[in-house]
N, C-alpha and C positions, 0 to 999 in steps of 0.2 A: 982290066977286070971289071965286070959289071956288078953293080950292087944288087942283092937279092930282091929288095923291095921295089926296085925299079923295073924288074922283069915281070912280064904279064903272068897271071896265075896259070893259064893253060900251057905256058911254056916253061914254068918254074917247077921242076920235078921235086926238088928238095923241099919247097914250101908245101907242096901237096902231101908229101910223106909226113911232114910234121903235123899237119892238120889231121890226117887220118889217125896217127898215133895218139894225138890228144883226145880225139872222139872216142877211140877204143878204151882209153883209160877212164874217161868219165862214165861210160856205160858199165864198165866193170865195177866202179865204186857204187853206183846206184843200185844195181841188181845183184851184185855178188857179195859185197861186203856188208850191207845194211841188215841188222837182225830183224826177224819177223816177230810181231806181237802175238801173245797167246790169247786166244778167245775162250773164255770159260762160260759154259752154258749152265744156268741154274734151273732147277726143276720148277714148273709152274704149279702153285698150290691150288687145290680145287676150291671153288666158290662156296662160301658158307651159306647154307640155306636155313632160314629161321621160319618156323611154323608156329602160329598162334592157335591155341585150342581153347574154346570157351567151355568153362566148367561151371556147374551150378554152385551157388554159395553153400557153405557148410550149414547144416541144420543145427541151430542153437536152441537150447531149452530156455524158456522164459522163467527166470527166477527173480524173485524180489530181493533186491539188494538191501541189506540192513544198513541204515544210515549210522555212520559212526557217532558215538556219543560226543556231544559238544561240550567243550570245556567252558567253565564259567569265565565270563569276561572280567579281567582284572586290570584295572588301570595301573600302568607302570609309570614310574617317574620318567619324565622326558630326559633323554640323553643329550648332553651338549656335544654337538658335532665339533670334531677337531678341525681346525682350519686346514684347508687343502692348499698346498704349496706346489706350484708347477716347477719342475726341475728339468733343466736342459742337459742332455748327455754331454760327456766330455768329447773334445774333438777327435780323440782316438778310439772312442767307443764304437762298437759295432753290434748289430742285432742279427740273429740268425733268421733266415727265411725258412718257411715250411718246406720239408723234403718230400718230393713226389716219388712214389715207388716206380722203379724202372721196369718191373715185370709187366705193368699194365701197358707200357709202350712197346714191349717186345724189342728192345735194343740191348746191346751188350752193357752190362752193369759195371764192367771193369773200368770203363773209361769215365764213369761218373764219380765225383767225390761224395763222401758221406754227407756233407753239408755245404751249402753255398752261403758264403758270408759276403755281405756288401757293406762297405763303410757308410755311416750316416753323415751326410754333409753338415757342417756347422753353420746353420743359417742364423742370422740375428733374430733375437726374440721380438715378437710383434703382438700387440694387444688385439684380441679378437673378441667381439661382442661388447655389451655395455660395460662401462668402467665404473666400479664402485668407489664412491668418494664419501668421506665423512663430512657431516654437516648437520645443522639444525633443521628440523622440520618447520615449514612455514605453512599457514593456512588461515582461514577465516572462521571465527568462532560462531557457532550457531546461536540465533536469537532465542531469547527465553520464551517468546510467545509463538514458537513454531515447532512443529513435529517433523523431524528429519528422519525418514525411514526409507531412503533410497527410492524416490518417486519413480524413476525410470525403470527400476528393476522389480518392483513389487506390485502384484495385482491385489489391491486392497479388498475388492469384492470377494475374492476367493477366500479371504480370511474371515468372512462372515459365517461363523460356525454356530451362531445363535447364543453364544455366551454373553456377548456384549450388545449394547444398543447403539453404539457409535464407534467409528474408527475413521479418522480423517488424517490424511497425509498432506503436508504443505511443502511446496518447493521453497527452499530457503532463499532463492534468488528472485522469486516472483510470488507474492502473496496471493495472487489470483489463480495460480495453478495449484489447485487442491482437488483431491479425489478421495472417495471413501463411501461410507454408508452411515445412515442416521435414522433412528426410529423416534419420532416425536409423540408426545402425549400431553394431554391437559389434566388438570387436577379435578378430582371429584370429591365433593363434600356433601353429605346428606343435609347438613344444616344450611348450607348455601342454597341447595336445591329447594328446601322447604321455604326459605325466605323469598325466593323469586316466584315460587308457585303462589304464595299468599298475595304477592303484589299483583300478579295477573288475575287472581280470583277476585280481588277487590275492584277490578276494572279501572285501576289507576291508569292515566294516560301514559302509554309507553309506545315506542316506535313499533311498527307492525312486524319488523323482523326480529324484535326482541320478544315477541309473543311465542316464538318457537321454543322448544326445550333448550336449555342452556347447553347440554352436551352436543346437540346437533349443530348449534351455532358455532361453538368452539371447534368442532371437528372441521367445519367449513373454513374457519380461519386458518387452522394449521395446514389444511390441504392446499389452500391458496399460497401459503408461504412455502410449502414443500414443492409445489409446481415451479415457483420462481427460483428456488434453490437449484433444482435439476436443470432449469433452462440456462442459468448463468454459471453453474459450476459443474464439476464432474462427481458431485456427491449424490448418491442415490438415497432419496429421502422417502420414507413411508410414515403414514399416520396410523398409530395403533390406538387401542381403547384407552380410556381415561384411567388414571391411577388414583386410588383413594388417598386422601391426604394423610391418613393414619396407617397406610400400608408400608411395611419395611421395604418392599420392592421399589419404593420411590427413590432409594439411594442408588439405583442402577440407571436412572433416567438422566441424561446429561442436561436436558433443556425441557422446562415445563412452562405452560401458559396458564395464567389465572386471570379471568375477567370478572369484574365486580359491577353489578347493577344496582344493588340495594343493600342496606345494612343487614348483617347476619350475625349469628352466634357460632362459636367453635368450641371444641372440647380440648381438654388438656392433652390427650393423646395425639390429637392432630397438631397442636402447637409443638409438642416435643419432637414429633417425627419431622416436621418442617425445619426445626432448629438443627437437628442432626443432619438433615439434607444440605442446608446452607453452609454448615461448617465442615462438610466432608467433600466439597468440590462441586456441588450442584449449582445450577443457575436458574433463577426464577424471574419471569417477566410478568408483572402485575399491571393491568390496564383498567382504569376506571372508565365505564361506558355509560353511566346514567345520563339520561337526556336532560339538556338545559333549555329553559324557556327564556323568553326575551327579558323578563324581569328577575332573573336568577340573582342570588346573592353569592358572595365569595365562600360562604359556608357550604354551598351546594357543589362546589368544585370537587371536593374530595368526599370519600366515604371512610370515616374514622375506623370502622371495623377492620378494614384491610390492614391499616397500620398497627392496630392493636394485635392482630394475629401475628404479625412479624415481630413485634416487641415481645410478645409472650413466647414465641418460639426461641428467641435468643435467651430469655430468662430461664427457660427450661433446661438449657445446656450450660448455664452458668456464665453467660456473657452479659456484660453491663454496657448500656448505651452510653456513648461518648467516650467510653474507656476502651472497650473491645470492638465496638461496631458503631455505626451511625448512618443516618440518611445524609447524603451529600449531593449537591448540585454537580452535574457533569458538564464541564466546559466543552466547547466544541472541539478543543484540541485533544480530548481524551482518545486513547487508542481504539475505543469502541467505535467511534465515528470514522475510523480509517482502517478497520480490520479487513475490509474487502473493497468497498467504495469509499471515495473521499467525499464525505458529507460536510459541506461548508456552512449550512444553515439548517436548523431544525424544521422539518416539514410540519404543516398543519394537520390536525387530526379531524375526525368526523364531527367532533363536538364544536369545531370552529366553522364548519361549512355553512350552517344555517345563518350565522351572524355575519359572515362575510358577504352573503348574498343580500342581506337586509340592511337595516339602518342601525343595527347595534354592533359595535365593534366587539370582537371576542376578548374575554378576560382570562382565558385559560393560561396557565404558566407557559412561558416560552423556553422551557428547559425540561430536562428529564432528571429524576433523582436516582442516584445510585445507592444500592445497599452494599456498604463497604465494611468488610471485616479486616481490620488491620490496614493493609494497603491493597487488599484484593477485592475486586468488584465481583460480588456473588449474585447480584440481581439488579433489576431496573424497575423503577416505579414510575408509571405514566398516568397522567390525568387528561390525555388528549384523545383517547379512543382511536388508536391506530388499527386495532384488531378488526374493526368493521371493514376497513379497506381490504384486508387480506381475505375476508369472507366474500368479496365481490359486491359488497353493498354499494361501493362507489360507482361501479358500472351500471348497477340497477338504477341508482339515482340519476345518472346521466341520461339513461333511456327515459326515465320519468320526466326529466326536465325538458327533453326534446319534444315529448308528446304534449306537455303543458306549456310550451313556449317560454320556458325559464332559461334563457340563454346564459345569463351570468352564472347561475348555479352549476350548469353542466361544464362550463369552461373552467371554473375553479376546481371542481372535483377532478377533471381530466388532467389538470396541471399538477395536482398534488399526489395523485395515485402512484405514479412511478417512483416518486421520491420516498413515499411511505414503504413501498416494497423494497427499495434499496436499504432503508433503515432496518427492515426486518431481516434481510440477508446478513447485514453487519452484526445484528444481535446474535444470530445463530452461529456464525463463523467465530465470533469472539468467544461465545460460550464454550465452543469445542476446542479452540486452539490456545486459550489463555493458560498461563502457568498455574498449575494446581487444579485444573479442571477435572471433573469426574471422568471424562472420556480418556484423558491421558493416564489417570491413575489406574483405571481398569486394564488398559493395554500394558502398562509397565508392570502390573502384577503378574503377567504371564512370563 
């Protein structure tokens, strides 16, 4: 008997029958027994058309609205805020999320829950932002001779409303960084004017530039000092008309100049007003300017009438010399010589120039005297004639020396002139920034 798998296919009838039967069964399973899927056709919705129509704005009647009555401002006591403590939710806590309306999405609402709740993870607490710590405040105390008014944030010139005649702001870290404004004036006294006019009328030998009216000369002096101040600092300085010695408005002028050429008389009202000025924060610079000849004596160095006026002014306000006030020599270490420039030696004045160029050594004092009330310096008394340098007389003398071939004289004047200007700047800066000055009192009163 032959094995079926060893008989060729075309001769094996039984194998062919089995294959045909298997093929028929597979075709029957594929096409007869498999269920057919139902295809559902949904209707297509028509496209929504949106039309925009431009309509004119509605007409409104213009009516004046009545402003509601304002309630009076009442200062309420400040409420102390309670400390805010950040709390972290418990690990099992959950917070609800906002519910979106299902109708706007056009989906069945039956499958959506009323609220969706998601658990908040329990993250560890972390510090965000600056951390507040308790501790003592540390800083540098402001100097007593400086005005600290936030130099970088304040426009001082904008504060010049006309009420005050000076306002100066000083950087506490650099005394040369100051800005502000200042109006300077000189003193006017009819008695002093009459005394000088009588000297000129008697043809007494005086310098040619002292033959001009005193007010004109002093205005030139202050203008020269004002130009130097504006060139070296950020202080805007203007020169105004002279103030009468007996005028109560003198108590509003932080710095005044008084030059003396000849003996004079004064009234009780002038002395009393000057005493109130010096004891209220004002600053006075007195400069003796009388000409000295080659054979002058020590008694000609000073004019006693100027000291008598100062003594009488303090007596009028009840101050006693050597008890409440005094004339005191100013050492070169005094803050006056270091308020802006560091002055290491006192410059020579115009009264020394003639003798330095000749054969006669000068005998003018090599110091300045301070008018001191208690421990406060309220004025400076000079016998060296610095004010003529501020008036530009030194430059005119240099030109005259060059024309007349007087080389020594021109060199001496040229060397001393910038030093005298530096001293003048120090005088003005100290008068404005010292403790108790009139400039600081007027500003603090606001």
